LUMKOLLUM-575470 format. One record per residue (C-alpha): x, y, z; residue in one letter. Coordinates in steps of 0.2 Angstrom, whole numbers, padded with zeros to 4 digits, always signed. Layout:
# residues N
XYZA;...
END
This chain:
# residues 457
+0000+0000-0001M;+0010+0017-0005F;+0000+0031+0001L;+0009+0046-0003S;+0013+0064+0006V;+0001+0071-0004F;-0013+0058+0000D;-0010+0063+0020I;-0009+0080+0019F;-0021+0089+0006K;-0026+0107+0004L;-0045+0109+0010G;-0057+0118+0018I;-0065+0119+0034G;-0071+0114+0045P;-0069+0096+0044S;-0061+0082+0030S;-0073+0069+0033S;-0088+0080+0032H;-0084+0095+0022T;-0069+0089+0012V;-0076+0072+0009G;-0094+0076+0003P;-0086+0091-0009M;-0076+0078-0017V;-0088+0064-0019A;-0098+0077-0027A;-0087+0082-0039A;-0083+0062-0043R;-0100+0061-0047F;-0103+0075-0058L;-0087+0066-0069E;-0096+0049-0067T;-0112+0059-0075L;-0101+0068-0088R;-0095+0050-0095R;-0113+0044-0095S;-0126+0043-0109P;-0139+0049-0098F;-0145+0069-0100R;-0149+0073-0082A;-0163+0086-0078H;-0160+0086-0059G;-0149+0081-0043L;-0151+0074-0027G;-0142+0068-0013A;-0144+0061+0006S;-0132+0062+0020L;-0131+0047+0031H;-0123+0041+0048G;-0112+0054+0057S;-0114+0066+0041L;-0131+0067+0045A;-0130+0070+0063F;-0117+0082+0064T;-0117+0088+0045G;-0126+0105+0047V;-0112+0109+0062G;-0099+0102+0050H;-0106+0113+0034A;-0107+0095+0026T;-0123+0103+0016D;-0113+0118+0010R;-0101+0106+0004A;-0112+0094-0006V;-0120+0110-0014I;-0105+0117-0018L;-0098+0101-0023G;-0113+0100-0036L;-0111+0117-0044A;-0093+0111-0049G;-0084+0116-0035F;-0066+0108-0027E;-0058+0109-0010P;-0040+0112-0019A;-0045+0127-0030S;-0060+0134-0017Y;-0064+0154-0016D;-0073+0158-0003A;-0081+0173-0010D;-0087+0164-0026A;-0093+0150-0015A;-0104+0163-0006E;-0112+0169-0023A;-0114+0152-0031A;-0126+0147-0013L;-0134+0164-0015A;-0138+0161-0035E;-0143+0141-0030I;-0155+0147-0016S;-0164+0157-0027Q;-0164+0150-0045S;-0165+0130-0037H;-0150+0126-0051H;-0134+0121-0050V;-0122+0124-0067A;-0107+0113-0067P;-0095+0114-0079D;-0100+0104-0096G;-0119+0098-0087L;-0129+0113-0090G;-0141+0119-0077P;-0148+0106-0066L;-0163+0107-0054A;-0157+0105-0036F;-0166+0113-0022D;-0155+0113-0007P;-0173+0111+0005K;-0179+0098-0006L;-0166+0089-0015D;-0152+0088+0002L;-0160+0074+0014I;-0153+0072+0031F;-0156+0053+0035D;-0157+0050+0053Y;-0160+0032+0053G;-0146+0017+0055P;-0129+0023+0046A;-0127+0013+0028L;-0117-0002+0029A;-0099+0002+0023G;-0095+0016+0035H;-0104+0028+0049S;-0101+0043+0034N;-0110+0039+0020G;-0119+0048+0006M;-0129+0045-0009K;-0131+0055-0025L;-0144+0055-0038V;-0146+0061-0056A;-0164+0061-0060K;-0175+0064-0077D;-0188+0075-0081A;-0201+0066-0071Q;-0191+0062-0057G;-0186+0044-0061D;-0166+0040-0056V;-0155+0039-0071L;-0139+0037-0059L;-0136+0033-0042Q;-0118+0029-0034E;-0115+0029-0014T;-0099+0036-0007Y;-0091+0034+0010Y;-0080+0047+0015S;-0067+0037+0026I;-0057+0050+0034G;-0044+0064+0029G;-0054+0068+0012G;-0053+0050+0007F;-0066+0046-0002V;-0073+0029-0010V;-0086+0020-0018T;-0099+0007-0012E;-0090-0004-0024A;-0072+0003-0020E;-0075-0001-0002L;-0082-0021-0006D;-0065-0023-0016R;-0053-0012-0004D;-0049-0004-0016V;-0040+0015-0016E;-0032+0027-0030P;-0014+0022-0023A;-0017+0005-0019A;-0007-0003-0032Q;+0008+0010-0036I;+0024+0001-0035A;+0037+0009-0026V;+0056+0004-0020P;+0053+0003-0002Y;+0034-0005+0001P;+0032-0004+0020F;+0015-0011+0027R;+0020-0010+0045S;+0032+0000+0057A;+0042-0017+0059A;+0046-0017+0038Q;+0049+0001+0038M;+0064-0002+0051L;+0071-0017+0043E;+0069-0008+0027M;+0080+0006+0034A;+0092-0006+0044R;+0095-0015+0028A;+0096+0000+0016S;+0106+0012+0028G;+0093+0026+0025K;+0082+0035+0036S;+0062+0034+0035I;+0063+0051+0026A;+0074+0045+0013E;+0065+0030+0010M;+0050+0038+0009K;+0057+0050-0003R;+0062+0037-0014A;+0045+0031-0013N;+0038+0048-0018E;+0051+0052-0034I;+0045+0035-0040A;+0027+0042-0041H;+0028+0060-0041H;+0046+0065-0047G;+0059+0076-0040H;+0053+0092-0044S;+0034+0088-0041G;+0041+0084-0024L;+0049+0095-0018E;+0034+0110-0024Q;+0021+0101-0017G;+0030+0100-0001I;+0033+0119-0001A;+0015+0124-0006R;+0008+0112+0008L;+0020+0123+0021W;+0015+0139+0012Q;-0004+0135+0016V;+0001+0130+0033M;+0011+0145+0039S;-0001+0157+0029D;-0016+0149+0041C;-0007+0152+0054I;-0005+0170+0051E;-0023+0172+0047R;-0028+0164+0063G;-0015+0175+0074L;-0022+0190+0066A;-0042+0187+0065S;-0052+0190+0080E;-0070+0189+0082G;-0084+0175+0089I;-0083+0158+0078L;-0099+0154+0068P;-0109+0140+0072G;-0120+0150+0090G;-0109+0142+0102L;-0102+0161+0102N;-0084+0154+0104V;-0070+0169+0106K;-0056+0167+0095R;-0041+0168+0106R;-0024+0166+0098A;-0023+0184+0093P;-0023+0189+0111A;-0013+0174+0117I;-0001+0178+0103H;-0001+0198+0111A;+0004+0194+0127A;+0018+0181+0121L;+0025+0193+0111M;+0024+0208+0124A;+0032+0195+0136E;+0048+0195+0124R;+0053+0210+0129G;+0051+0207+0149M;+0067+0203+0158N;+0057+0186+0165I;+0046+0176+0154V;+0037+0163+0164P;+0047+0145+0162P;+0030+0137+0153H;+0028+0149+0139S;+0034+0139+0125V;+0019+0129+0129N;+0010+0143+0126D;+0017+0147+0108W;+0013+0128+0104I;-0004+0130+0109L;-0006+0147+0101T;+0001+0140+0084Y;-0012+0126+0085A;-0026+0136+0090M;-0023+0149+0077A;-0026+0136+0064V;-0040+0125+0074N;-0049+0142+0074E;-0048+0146+0054E;-0053+0129+0054N;-0069+0131+0064A;-0073+0147+0051A;-0071+0137+0036G;-0055+0143+0031G;-0042+0136+0019Q;-0031+0122+0029V;-0021+0107+0025V;-0029+0090+0032T;-0015+0083+0041A;-0021+0070+0041P;-0039+0077+0046T;-0044+0095+0047N;-0050+0092+0063G;-0032+0089+0069A;-0026+0102+0058A;-0018+0112+0069G;-0006+0099+0079V;+0008+0096+0064L;+0010+0115+0058P;+0012+0120+0076A;+0025+0108+0080V;+0034+0113+0064I;+0034+0132+0069R;+0039+0128+0086Y;+0054+0120+0078W;+0057+0134+0067L;+0055+0148+0079D;+0060+0142+0095H;+0075+0128+0091V;+0092+0137+0085P;+0097+0122+0074S;+0082+0122+0064A;+0081+0126+0046S;+0068+0126+0032T;+0078+0116+0020A;+0074+0101+0032R;+0055+0104+0029L;+0054+0089+0016P;+0061+0077+0029E;+0049+0082+0042F;+0034+0080+0030F;+0039+0064+0025L;+0042+0057+0040T;+0027+0062+0046A;+0017+0056+0031A;+0027+0039+0032A;+0018+0038+0049I;+0002+0043+0044G;+0002+0030+0031G;+0005+0016+0044L;-0010+0022+0054V;-0022+0023+0040K;-0016+0007+0030T;-0016-0002+0049N;-0031+0007+0057A;-0038+0024+0054S;-0038+0043+0054I;-0057+0044+0054S;-0066+0050+0070G;-0081+0045+0065A;-0074+0028+0064E;-0061+0026+0078A;-0063+0043+0089G;-0052+0056+0090C;-0038+0045+0095Q;-0038+0042+0074A;-0037+0061+0073E;-0028+0072+0087V;-0017+0054+0091G;-0013+0051+0074S;-0007+0069+0070A;+0003+0070+0087S;+0010+0054+0082A;+0015+0060+0065M;+0021+0078+0072A;+0032+0068+0085A;+0040+0058+0073A;+0042+0073+0062G;+0051+0082+0075L;+0063+0068+0080A;+0069+0065+0065A;+0075+0083+0059V;+0081+0085+0077M;+0094+0069+0073G;+0084+0055+0078G;+0088+0037+0072T;+0075+0028+0064P;+0071+0018+0081E;+0069+0035+0091Q;+0057+0041+0077V;+0047+0025+0077E;+0048+0026+0097N;+0042+0046+0097A;+0027+0040+0086A;+0023+0027+0098E;+0024+0037+0112I;+0013+0052+0106A;-0001+0040+0099L;-0002+0029+0115E;-0006+0042+0126H;-0021+0047+0115H;-0029+0030+0116L;-0045+0028+0119G;-0051+0048+0117M;-0065+0048+0109T;-0074+0064+0095C;-0088+0072+0105D;-0089+0089+0098P;-0100+0100+0107V;-0118+0104+0095K;-0108+0095+0081G;-0095+0108+0078L;-0077+0106+0075V;-0074+0119+0093Q;-0077+0114+0108V;-0066+0102+0112P;-0057+0102+0096C;-0046+0118+0095I;-0040+0116+0111E;-0037+0098+0110R;-0024+0100+0095N;-0014+0112+0105G;-0012+0098+0117L;-0008+0084+0105G;+0005+0098+0098A;+0013+0098+0116I;+0012+0079+0118K;+0020+0077+0101A;+0037+0091+0106V;+0037+0080+0123S;+0037+0063+0116A;+0049+0068+0101A;+0061+0075+0116S;+0058+0059+0129L;+0062+0048+0114S;+0077+0058+0108L;+0083+0054+0127R;+0083+0035+0124G;+0092+0023+0111D;+0075+0020+0103G;+0072+0004+0114T;+0056+0001+0120H;+0044-0010+0126L;+0027-0007+0116V;+0029-0006+0097P;+0023+0007+0086L;+0012-0008+0077D;+0005-0013+0092A;-0001+0002+0098C;-0009+0007+0081I;-0017-0011+0082E;-0024-0005+0100T;-0029+0009+0092M;-0040+0000+0078R;-0048-0011+0091Q;-0052+0002+0104T;-0060+0012+0089G;-0069-0003+0087Q;-0076-0006+0103D;-0079+0012+0106M;-0099+0017+0106S;-0105+0026+0091D;-0109+0040+0104K;-0091+0045+0105Y;-0087+0043+0086K;-0093+0062+0080E;-0110+0058+0081T;-0113+0071+0094A;-0122+0061+0103L;-0112+0058+0119G;-0099+0065+0131G;-0098+0083+0132L;-0109+0085+0117A;-0123+0081+0129V;-0117+0088+0145N;-0114+0104+0140V;-0125+0118+0135P;-0126+0119+0116N;-0130+0138+0117C;
END
C-alpha cells in the first residue's frame, strides 16, 4: 500500500476533512461520472447518512455537497465565489457545473439528512442521484467519506481498493516493523526511503514543489489565525483566542522575566490559530484530517521559531517522515473520528508530528518510531464528542495539547536509544481495536460525552 505525502496532506477547507472536504470530493466524482454517462440529467439529489447526517450542519456538510454539485473542489476553493454560488442556488434552485448545464437542485428539498441507521459500509455515508424530468433515477452512487478527505464508492469499499493502492515503490513497507527493517538493511532514514517512494511516483521537482506548497498554506493559515479576531460561526459563541494570547506572548519577549512554561503557550497558540481558522471555514491542510489540522503545523512552527538549529531546508524531511507514519496508521487502523474517535485524528496527528520532529532533531529510525508510538499511546481511547457537532469544543484546545504531547514525545524518545517496550505496530492495532469497541455515541455523532453534557447555546 503506497500512500503519498499528498494523500496524507491535502489542501482543503474547514471545518472537517471527512464531513466537508470528503463530501465535496464525492460530489465532484459524481459529476465526472455523470459527464461520462450516456444519460441526459434534468436534476440532482443527495442524502446524508450516519455521522454525516447527525453532525452535518455543524460540519458544513450541506454547504459542501451543494457547492460540490455546483462544481467547486477543495484544492481550488474560492470563498467569495462560493458564497455567491450558494446565494444563486438558493434563489434559482439550480446548479450549473461545467459540461452538464443547469440541473434542478433545491437544497431544501433535494438534500436529505437521514437520521436513521448508518449505511452498512461506513458511518460517513452519502448517496447522490441524477434524475430525469419526471424525477426517475438515471444514475445513483453511494460514497463513503472514510477520513482525511479520502472518498471511496461502495464498490471500491467492497473491493478494499483505493487509488494509490497498486503503485510500485522501492520501499513498500506496510508496518513499522517492515519500515525499520528496510531502514536497517538500506542504511537510509525513514524520510530517505519515503522520498524514494515519492520520486518514483511524482518525480523530484513535483515532490519539492508540492511540499513547499503544503507548508506555505499551513504557514499562511497560522498567520491568518494569529491576526483574526471575533466569534466563530455556529452558535456556540466561541471567541477566537489565538490573537490575544499571541499578543501577550510577544509582549513578554521584552520582559526580563519570561514564564518558564511560555514555550507551551507558543505551541498552543500556533495550533489554536489553525483550528480557529478551520472552524471558521478557512483554507487548511488536512494533517491528516481537518479536525487535527493544527497539530503538525504548530510543531513545525515551534521547531522553526524556537529551536536554534532549525532550517526550512529540512522541511521535506519533516513532512516525509510524518507522512510515513500517517500512512501506517491509515493503512492499519484509521484516521477517521467517525470510525475510531479522536484518537484517530489528534492521536494520529500527534504521532506524525512527534516522528517528524524527532527526525529533524537527528533521531535514528528507531527513535523516530519510538516518538510516534509515545504520542499515539497517550491518546488511546480519546473520544470524538464535538459540542453541537461543531469542530470547536473540545477540538481547538485538543490540537494544542496534541502538539505539546508531540514535542514531549519526540524529546523523550531522543533521550533514549530507540529501545522501548510497546512497538508502534502494537499501538496502532490497539487504536484500531479500541475504535472498533467504542460506542458510536463517542465517534463524531455528537450523541455522547461533552456534546450532551455542555449546553449548546
